[in-house]
C-alpha atoms as one frame of an Amber mdcrd trajectory, in Angstrom:
protein
  87.818 100.691  84.417  88.765  99.006  87.705  88.860 101.049  90.904  91.028
 101.016  94.020  91.450 103.154  97.133  94.997 103.366  98.510  95.690 104.737
 101.978  98.959 106.391 102.904  99.223 107.442  99.263 101.282 110.573  99.871
 104.685 108.893 100.087 106.665 105.678 100.110 104.935 102.405  99.300 101.542
 104.080  98.972 102.745 106.588  96.393 104.670 103.998  94.366 101.691 101.640
  94.376  99.246 104.381  93.380 101.437 105.342  90.452 101.680 101.693  89.359
  97.890 101.313  89.376  97.415 104.577  87.487  99.919 103.411  84.876  97.950
 100.157  84.577  94.746 102.062  83.796  92.913 101.905  87.132  90.886 104.663
  88.783  92.773 105.313  92.012  91.509 107.027  95.174  94.395 108.573  97.104
  93.912 108.783 100.864  96.358 110.696 103.043  96.417 113.396 105.698  98.506
 115.811 103.624  96.575 117.214 100.668  99.727 118.537  99.037 101.483 115.161
  99.195  98.613 113.158  97.706  98.216 115.878  95.095 101.836 115.296  94.108
 101.099 111.576  93.821  98.128 112.331  91.548 100.291 114.584  89.352  97.228
 115.828  87.499  96.193 112.354  86.311  92.405 112.457  85.658  92.082 108.872
  86.927  93.394 109.916  90.358  90.874 110.981  93.001  92.438 113.026  95.813
  90.792 112.172  99.139  92.357 114.067 102.073  91.591 111.973 105.125  92.931
 111.024 108.552  92.410 107.261 108.724  91.968 107.403 112.503  88.830 109.561
 112.178  85.653 107.540 111.439  83.714 110.409 109.877  86.570 111.317 107.529
  87.036 107.700 106.470  83.320 107.280 105.811  83.207 110.467 103.781  86.235
 109.523 101.653  84.890 106.093 100.741  81.407 107.483 100.086  82.871 110.047
  97.687  84.798 107.375  95.783  81.778 105.078  95.578  79.519 107.907  94.456
  81.890 108.875  91.651  82.785 105.374  90.469  79.717 103.347  91.423  81.926
 100.365  92.237  84.939  99.722  94.475  87.058  96.825  93.269  89.930  96.989
  95.737  91.436  98.616  98.817  95.162  98.717  99.550  95.061  99.263 103.314
  98.558 100.687 103.526  98.741 103.656 105.928 101.027 102.974 108.865 103.687
 104.361 111.157 106.372 103.190 113.555 107.826 104.436 116.827 111.397 105.047
 117.946 113.164 101.806 118.904 113.235 101.343 122.688 112.610  98.770 125.439
 108.946  98.644 126.438 109.487 100.461 129.745 110.896 103.451 127.836 107.933
 103.712 125.451 105.454 106.430 126.309 101.715 105.818 126.302 101.421 108.629
 123.755 103.752 106.814 121.332 101.885 103.537 121.799  98.536 105.180 121.167
  99.816 106.992 118.083 101.015 103.733 116.513  97.939 101.735 117.475  95.548
 104.449 116.307  97.011 104.443 112.788  98.137 100.819 112.393  95.145  99.150
 114.083  92.202 101.548 114.294  92.968 103.135 110.930  93.249  99.726 109.265
  89.970  98.637 110.870  88.073 101.764 109.826  89.218 101.608 106.204  88.590
  97.865 105.956  85.128  98.364 107.449  84.265 101.087 104.940  85.555  99.075
 101.974  83.906  95.843 103.126  80.565  97.605 103.534  80.738  99.112 100.051
  81.805  95.819  98.467  79.015  93.961 100.261  76.301  96.431  99.171  77.315
  97.005  95.575  76.181  95.093  92.507  77.927  93.024  91.384  78.858  92.191
  94.931  82.468  91.697  95.949  85.969  93.109  95.859  89.448  92.681  97.323
  91.147  94.096 100.408  94.947  93.966 100.628  96.430  94.831 104.015 100.007
  96.021 104.412 101.389  93.816 107.162 105.078  93.409 107.938 107.780  90.838
 108.433 107.556  92.082 112.039 104.241  90.235 112.276 106.348  87.055 112.335
 109.836  88.047 113.495 110.248  91.328 115.431 113.177  93.667 115.535 114.681
  94.671 118.894 112.802  97.465 120.652 109.764  97.340 118.373 106.916  96.453
 120.754 104.254  98.938 119.519 104.914  98.304 115.830 105.170  94.532 116.243
 101.968  94.351 118.292 100.138  96.432 115.709 101.254  94.253 112.807 100.152
  91.100 114.632  96.749  92.792 114.847  96.790  93.399 111.088  97.368  89.681
 110.542  94.302  88.970 112.679  92.286  91.432 110.613  93.420  89.748 107.389
  92.486  86.290 108.603  89.082  87.429 109.871  88.195  89.313 106.691  89.426
  86.438 104.551  86.891  84.212 106.302  83.993  86.659 106.667  84.342  87.921
 103.100  83.645  84.548 101.504  79.881  85.005 101.846  80.033  88.298  99.932
  82.628  87.508  97.215  85.220  89.605  99.068  88.819  88.374  99.088  91.365
  89.573 101.631  95.119  89.136 101.558  98.200  90.623 103.165 101.577  91.695
 101.838 104.469  91.543 104.298 107.327  93.745 103.152 110.963  93.590 104.121
 113.300  96.531 103.525 111.649  98.315 100.612 113.717 101.465 100.144 111.441
 104.235 101.406 112.210 107.091 103.796 111.036 104.852 106.661 113.509 102.099
 105.682 116.467 104.340 104.805 118.076 103.599 108.169 118.731 100.055 106.947
 121.325 101.450 104.522 123.233 103.053 107.404 123.065 100.217 109.905 120.384
  98.952 112.281 120.490  96.989 115.517 120.353  93.213 115.224 119.111  90.668
 117.735 122.684  90.013 118.932 123.214  93.704 119.661 125.436  94.410 116.666
 124.730  97.161 114.142 124.652  96.045 110.517 123.790  97.552 107.163 120.936
  95.630 105.521 120.119  95.225 101.826 117.001  96.882 100.410 114.756  96.480
  97.371 113.235  99.011  94.995 109.777 100.034  96.178 108.555  99.534  92.599
 108.843  95.772  93.165 106.380  96.041  96.042 103.995  98.084  93.915 104.137
  95.449  91.181 103.342  92.717  93.709 100.292  94.590  95.029  99.089  95.182
  91.469  99.417  91.464  90.760  97.408  90.547  93.869  94.684  93.057  93.014
  94.439  91.883  89.402  93.603  88.271  90.249  90.033  87.027  89.743  88.012
  87.020  92.971  87.925  83.224  92.902  91.683  83.365  93.629  93.368  84.784
  96.722  96.900  85.280  97.992  96.313  85.159 101.758  99.888  86.163 102.597
 102.766  87.276 100.416 106.247  88.098 101.728 108.403  90.288  99.514 111.841
  91.220 100.792 115.454  91.920  99.996 116.864  88.441  99.409 119.801  88.780
 101.787 118.187  90.681 104.644 118.502  88.986 108.051 114.988  87.586 108.241
 115.402  83.941 107.307 117.492  82.869 110.262 117.098  86.175 112.090 117.928
  85.784 115.749
């Protein structure tokens, strides 16, 4: 049975993706800060491993991955999904505390989980595995007032490119999924109207989060000789192509 660890598994994209992998017959490690939330994702499924963990804490991350590896013996994939955003504002109105909160989760947390997964995949026999990072359309085209989030997602793209190169020697593939307007609690504002680059407020279309989960499952199910370096999945009519 194939194995995957999914971070941010207590809600949104992480929960939907975890449930898709469980339905497909994978062993799934559920990482999240809220034990109750990841327990709800597991829903008593014996293939789900609940791993309460703050991804910004190195010791907790190490412990979670060690527990999964000890139980399964092999880690086939990581969906490096945990992330957060900050309130939209010009950079001079963004507090240092808000910047650090976003960067700690979206950059440090991604790094720590990728490091733990990479190390396990490099040491195990047979060697190898796949890391899928949750990037964002904001890594290419930002929204107004999104400096911390946009900076963090550019960093994720750098992580993906570096791991994609460094992993070749160890049969480790790394790709990134950039998601536009999947209907989660974080994206619900799009259905009410969000600021555009020209200053107007417009309602934006969304897509079912299950479509994102299916895309991640497809990426993870490919043979390790194949990689999707970057995939963009988005609501067809959202203002991304031609945003500005």
